[in-house]
N, C-alpha and C positions, 0 to 999 in steps of 0.2 A: 479164215481160220485154217489152220494146218490140219491135214488129215492124220489120224493116229498112225503111229509107227507100226510097221508090220513086225511081229515077234519073231519072225522067220528071218529077218534081216539081221544077221549076226556078223557085222563087220567088225574086224579086229580093232581094239583101241588104239587110238593113236600113239605112235612112238616118238619120242623125242630124238631130234636129229643128233649125230654125233658131236657136233659142235656144241649144242645145248648141254649135252651130257658132261662133256670136258669142262664147259664153263661153269657148270654147277658144281662139279667136284672141285675144280681149283679155286672157285669162291668160297666154299665151305672150308677147305684147307688154309686159305688166306685169312678167313675169319678167325679160325682157331689160333693161328699164329698171332694175328693181331691182339686177340684177347690174351694171349700168353704174355706177350710183351706189355700190354697194357696194365694188366692185373697181377700177374705172377711174378714178373721180374722186380717190382718194387718191394716185393715180400709183405705185402700189406693184404690182409683178406685173402689168404691163400686159398682156404677151403671153400668160401663163397666164390672167388674167381674161378676155381677149378670146376665146381659142381654146376654153377649157374652159366658160365661164359665159355669155358674152354671145352667141357666134356660134350655138350650138345652138338656143336658143329662137327666135332671129331667123329662122334658115333654116327652122325648123319652122313658124313664123307664116307665112311667104311660101308654104310648101307648103299649109297649111291654107286660106290666103286662095285658092289656086289649086284648092281642093276635092280635093286629093290624099288618098286613103284611107291611104295609107302614112305620110303625115305625121302624120295623127291616131294612127295606130298607135305610131309611134315616139316621139310626144309622151307618149303614156301611159307608155311604157316609161321613158324618161328622167325622168319625174316621179317616178317611184319612187326613183330616185336623188337627185332634188331633195328629195324629202320626207325621206329618210334624212339628207341633208346638213343641211338646216335643223334637224332635230331634234337631231343630234349637236351643232351649234354652239349651239343654245339651251340645252342642258344644260352645256356645257362652256366657253362664252365669254359671260359675263355683258355685256361691252362690245358684243358683236354680237348680243345676244338679239333685239332689235326687228327687225333685218333677217331673222334667222332664221325667226321666227314668222311674218312675212309671207311668206318663201319657203315655209314649210309650207302656209299657207293657199293659195296660189297653186298650189302643186304638187296639193294635194287637189282644187282646182277643175278643173286640167287632167285629172287622173286620171278624176274623175267625167265630165266633158264628154266626154272622148275615149271612154269606155265606154258612154254612155248608149244608144246604138243597139243595141249587142250586149246589154245587160241588157233593154231593151225586147224585143227579139226573142226572148230566152230565156224571159221570163216572160209573154209575150202569149199570149192564148188562141188555141189552134189550132182552125181550122174543122171 
């Protein structure tokens, strides 16, 4: 059994590498652009496309650019939904399969980039 952690041990929280930060930011911007092409260009469901699909990754990209840790966390959480949405559409809608597979790839990039610091901290060697 592990010994309880010393409350005086105040190691700083793990920081994401610069590559992970830029990957997260770029993936969120690419998701917003993908959703814009997918939902706003055909001019169908403009309000729903904007509010549900385009606005969240855009706002999260702004937060990530401002180095907000909460933005990275919420990007990872919402990316799980984007991943599920993309997989569901890739299976059920052949006409939208290309967009859906790009969404899946970008969602996976967001998930991994948003969680890289935590994974590194968890599996790094302790002194």
